[in-house]
N, C-alpha and C positions, 0 to 999 in steps of 0.2 A: 429409401434411405441412403441412396448410394451416390448422390450427385456429385461430379466432378472424379467419379471412380475411373480407374484404368480401363480401357475398351476390352480388355480380356483378363479373366480371372487367373489366367495361367501367366502371371507376369513375374519376370525373374528379377525386377526390382527389389531390392532390399525394403522392407517395412520398418516404419518407426510409429510408435506411439508416444506422443507427448501428453503428459498430464499436468494440464493447466494452460489455459488460453489467454494469459497475460502478454506483456510486453516480450519477456524473453522467451515465453512458448512460441509467440509468432515470429520472432527473428530468428530463431532456431529452426523453425518450420521452413521459412523461406531458404534459407541456406542449405538446409538438408534436400529439399526440393530441386533447387540448383544443382546440387551435387549427385542428383540421380536417384534419391530415395523417394519413396511414397509414404505419405505422412497423415495419420489420423490424429486430429486435435482433440483430447476429452477435457471437459472441464464439468465441475459440480455443479454449476449453476446453467440454466438455458442460454444464458447471453455470455458472449465472448468479452475480451478485453480487459479482463481482470481489474486492476486499480485505475485503468485510465476511465473505465466506467464508473467505479465504485470508490475510487479513492481520491481522484484528481478535484479540487475545489471546484464547485458549479460555475463561479464567476471567473474560471480560467478556460474559457471555451478553446483558445488557441492551442492549448496544450492537447486537449482531447482531439484536434485534428490529427493527430497522428495515427487514429484509427483507418484513415484513406490508405496509408502505407500497407496495414494489416489486411484491409479489404482485397489489395490487389494481390496479396499473397493467397487468399482464399479462392480466387478465380483461378489459380494455376491447376493444370491438370495433376493428378497424383495427390490432391488434398481434400480432406474430408473433415468434417466438425460433428462432434457427438456431445452436446451439451445435455446437463443433467444426469451424467454418469459419473457416480462417486466411487474412487478408489478405497477399497476398504467396507464398503456397504453393497455397491452393485457388482463390482469386479475385485479380484485379487490381483495381486502382485504376480504370483504365479500363474495365474490365468493370463495374464498381459505377455509373460516371457513364453508362454507356450505358443503366441501368435504372432510376436515382433522379433525381428532381428535386434532391435534397438527400442529400449525402454528409457525415455528421458523425462525425468521429475522437473517440473518447473511450477512447483506449487506454492512459492511465495511464503512468506511469514505472516500468519494471520494472528498471533497472541499478543496482546500488551505485556512488556515486560512490567513487573509490579514493584512499587515502592519498598515494601517491606518494612512498613513503619506502622504503630499503633494507629487505630482509627481508618485504616484504607479501605475497610469494608462498610463504611457508613453510608446510609443514604444520602445522595448527592455526589458521590465521588465515583467517577466514571474512567473508564479507558477510553483514549482518543479514538482508536479503531471502531469502537462501538458508535461513537458520536459521527464521526465520518460517515461510517456505513449507514446510519439512519437518516442523515441530510443529504446522502446519495442515493437512497432507494434501494439500499442491498435488501434482499428478501429477509435475510437472517436479522437484519435490526431495525424493521418496519415497526415492529410493536413496540420497541423500546420507549420508554418515557422520560422525559428530562423537565425539571421543575426550573424554569427560568424566571422565577417572581423575585429573586435575589438581584440585589443592585451590583454586586461585585462578584466575579468569578476569578479563580485562581488556575491558570494553565501551565503545568509543570513540565517544561521541557524547553530547547532552544534550538530544535530543527524546524523545517518546513512545515512538517503536518502541524507542529505547536501553533505556527503564526497562522496557518490556515483555519486553525479552529478558532483563534482569537478574532480573527477577521469576520468568521461568519456569524460570532456572536454581537458584533457591532454593525453589520450592514445594514444600511437604510432600507426598507421594504421596496423603494424603488430601484435597489440595486440588485435584490434577490428575483424579484418577480420576472424579469427577462432570463432568467437562467434555468437550467434544468434540475434545479434543486427539487427533490421530492415535494409532492403536494402536502402531505401531510406535516413535513419539516417548515414549509413556508410559514403555515398557519401558527405554527407554536412560536418560530423566529419573529413573526409580525407581532406577536403579541408581548415578547420578551421586554422584562424589566432590568435586564442586564445594562447597566452604563459602564461599568469599567472591566476591563480584563487585565489582571497582571501576569504576566508571562515572566516565569522564574526560571533562570538558569543557574546551574550548579556551578559552573566555571565562570571565567571573565568574558567581556565582550570580544576580546581578540580570538577565544575559542569558541565561539557560537558557530553553530552548523545551518545558520540560515544561508541561503543563496541570495546573491545581491538582488536581483529582481524582486524575490519576495519580501526583502526587508525595504527596499526602495519604495514599492508601490502602497505602503502604509500611508505615505503622505498623501494619495489620492482619495482615501475614503471619504465619502460625500458628509457623514456626520461625526466622525473620530478624530481625534487628535491623538498625537504620540507623545508619551511621557518617558523621558530617559534621565535618570538621575547624573549629573555631570560627575558626582562623586564617584559613582562606578566606572566612569571611564579614564580615571586616573591609573593607568597601567603599573602594576608592580614592575620591579626590574627584570624579572624571569620571562614575563610575558612580551615585554618591550623588546628584549634582544630576540625572543624567538619571533616576533612580528616582523623584526627588522632583517633578520638572517635567515630564516627558514620558512615562514609561512607562505602560503600561496597567495595570488592576486585576489582571490573572494574573501580570505580573512582579513586582508589589508583594507579592501573597499569596505567591508563591513563596519570596521571601526571608524572609517571616516563618514559614512552613512549616520552612525550613532552619533557622532561628534556634532554633525549638522542638525540631527533632531535635538541633542541637547542644548545647543546654541541657540536654537530658535524658540525653544521652549513650546509647549503644548498650545496649538492652536486654540482659539475660541470654539468650543465645541461641546455638544450635549452628550457625548461619549467619548472614552479614551481608552487607549490600549498603553499600558504600563510596562516598560522593559526594565526588569530588574535582575542584576547578575550576582553572581558569587553568594547564591542563597540556596539551601538545600532543606527539603521538609524534613522535619523529624517526627512530627505527629499531625494527624488529622483531629481537630478539637470538635466537639459537637455536644450536644444533650444527652447527658446520661451516658451509659455505656454503648448503647447501640442507635442512640437517637441521630437525626440528621447533622450533616456537617455545617460547622457556624464559623470555622476559621481553620487555618494552618500556622502551626508553630514552626519557624524556619531558623536554621542557624546561618550565621554568616561564615563564608570561607575566605580563605587566601591561597593564593598559587603557591606550589612549592615544586621544585624540581625532584625527579624520582631518579634512583641509582641507574635506570636504564637510558637516563638523558631526557625522558619526558617531562612533562608537567602535570600536576594534579591538583585538585582542590581538596584543602584540608579544612576541618571545622576548627573555627577560633573559640568556640563556647559563647559567643556574642549573639544571643537570639531574639527574636521578636514574633508577634503575633500578626497574622493577616487576617482580618476578618472576611469571611466568604461564605455564600451558602451554595457554591457550586464547584466542584474540584476535578479537573479533567488532567488525567496523567498522560503525557507524550514523550517517553523516555525509551522508545526504541521498541522492536518487535523481535517475536521469536517464532520459529516453526514449531509445527505439532509433529508428533511421530505419527506415520502412517502405515496401516497394514504391519508388514514385517520389513517395511525398508530400513535397512540400517541408519541409526539416527545417534547423533551427538547430543546427549542430554545436557550437558554443561554449556555448548555453544548454541543449542536450539536449532541446528542444521543437520540435513542428511549428511552422513559422513562420506567423505569424498575426497580424492586426492586430484586437484586440477580438472575437477568435472567427472572424474570415473568414481561411480560409487564403490566404497570400500568396505572390507570388513575391519573390525577393531585392530586386526592386526596390520592393516594397511594393504592386505591382498586385494587386487580390484576384481569386482563381479562382472564377469563377461556380460557385455550387451546392456548394462546399466548406467545412466549417465544423470547428471543433474544440473541445473542452469539457474540463473537468476538469485533471488535473494536467499533462497532455500540452500542455494550451493554457497554464497560468500557472505550472507548477513545483509540486513536492510540498509544499503548505501547507494549513494549515487541517485542519478535522475534518471528518467524514462530511457533515454539514449544509452545509458552507461550499459543497459542489458543487451545491446547490439553487439558490443565488442566482449562482453562476458558469454554471450549465444556462441560468437565466432571462435571463442578459445575452446569451448566444450566441442563444437562441431569439428574443430581439428584433431580432438582427440578420438571422435567416431571414426573420421576419416582414416587415420592412423589405424586403428582398429581393424575397419574394414580392409584395407590393404594387407594387413598382417594376416587376416583370416582369423580374427580371433571376436567378432560379433558373436551374438546369441544365435544359436541354431533352433529356431522355433519348429515346432511339429505341426502346427495347425494356420498357416499364414495366409489362407486363401482369403481375399477381400470382401466377396460377398457373404462367405461363411461368418467373418467377423463382425459385418454390418447387423446380420441377423441375430448373432450372439448378443450384440448390445441391445437390440430391439426387446430380445427376451428377457434381459436381465433389467432393463431400464426401460419399461414400457413408455413412459413419458419424455423419454430422451428427445432431442431437438437436433435437427440438422441444421446446416448453414442457411437452406432456404427456408427452414422455419424461423432462424434468428432474422432473416431479411423479412419476414411478415411482422414479426415483433418491432422491427426497428422502423418499417414504413408505418405502422399503425402509431407508434410514438411520437413520430415526427409530424403526422398528418395532425394528430390530436393537438400538437403544440402550436401548428402553424397560425390558426386564429387568434391566438395569445400573443402572438410575436415571440414564441419561445422555441428553442431549438427542437424540444421534445418534451412531452409529459411522460413520465417514465411508469412502467407497470410495475409494482413493487412485490406483488403476491406470486407465489411460483404457480400456485391456479391459473392465475390470469395469464402468466407468460406463457404457459403451456398451451391453454386454449388458444391463445393468439397465434401461438406459431403454427397450430393446425389449420389455419386458415390460408393454407397455400396448395396448389394442385399437386406439388412435387412431394407431398408427405403421405 
């Protein structure tokens, strides 16, 4: 259970536990090991890499290649992985503080924001997080069911996840089969009757949160065209001024790309993605009080300035109904409180100041830190977490030098490994993950796929045991 453990249990190096093995957890682990710490990386799943494995769209394999960087970190002396260990179930915050000089939370934000409108709980209305987890083979989402017998779906949101979801719904089976999409999702998506996906943005095209490559690649879809209403691209005076004077290059390029789509018109295709801006859902319509979704009532918005100098979308009262049999909301994410870690309910984040976990009063908790989305909110791309990790690690190093880290009473690494083995008997080491990884890749190879994912916890755990190191 102790591969890559230090040669001697009596090491003087300060010990860190990072809770969450996604990008921010790995970036922090690498930087802390380089600074002389020893790191135990925990994850609730038997598999590492967080959203790189369970969130990045399967047809974006180049983005997933970042895991090679994390694998180099895992090979460094002083690194250990314990997958399948759940904070609040298997171990407590207090027990981690008894064993480590630093407890670093890298838990991510796993809950969808809700719309807060009538009809949101109708059958056929889903959070994007569930849907993404389903097609990516996340064990918690493998049994979800999606009715794709409707011809039109509505995706509410204007970020990269929304565009990923829309794209996945219209991919040709030939575009899906060479990917690591979960087998159960490939089967359902191949039989999908969805022909049109409407993306609804609350604000205008200038404020859309897509990145340029995500928006531009819609032009490359094998069987789907892009429909942008030229009327939506007539910027109001406030947005035009903001775009010219304040916006970054991404926002300007997005508007250019959208104008190109509008000018070209939708290509002759069997499927299409329709981008509609300045519209907010006000009600999910359906059959009876609790029947399945049949449409979305939306209100048209206009952009107005705020007192603080920003811009906001304000409803005009002009409404329309978009018929649809599937609605996916992708309007941001929030974290969940875990154990008794200080939590800001309003923001949905672990309460912190610059990465130091703090009480409501603002007083820092010695030895407790936070990194990634659960620290700052769900924003940026994967690489954004590297700088974010560096900022938190800088605080840890300041506190180490000031002698204000936590003072654990039981920091022995061998005892800690035994503790995890007792509390989470199905926990998986890095060697166990490598056995899973090898099996998935070997399974995919004859089919020309990067891997065929195991999606059941029992199967993942069983495969992890197929190693002499366990």
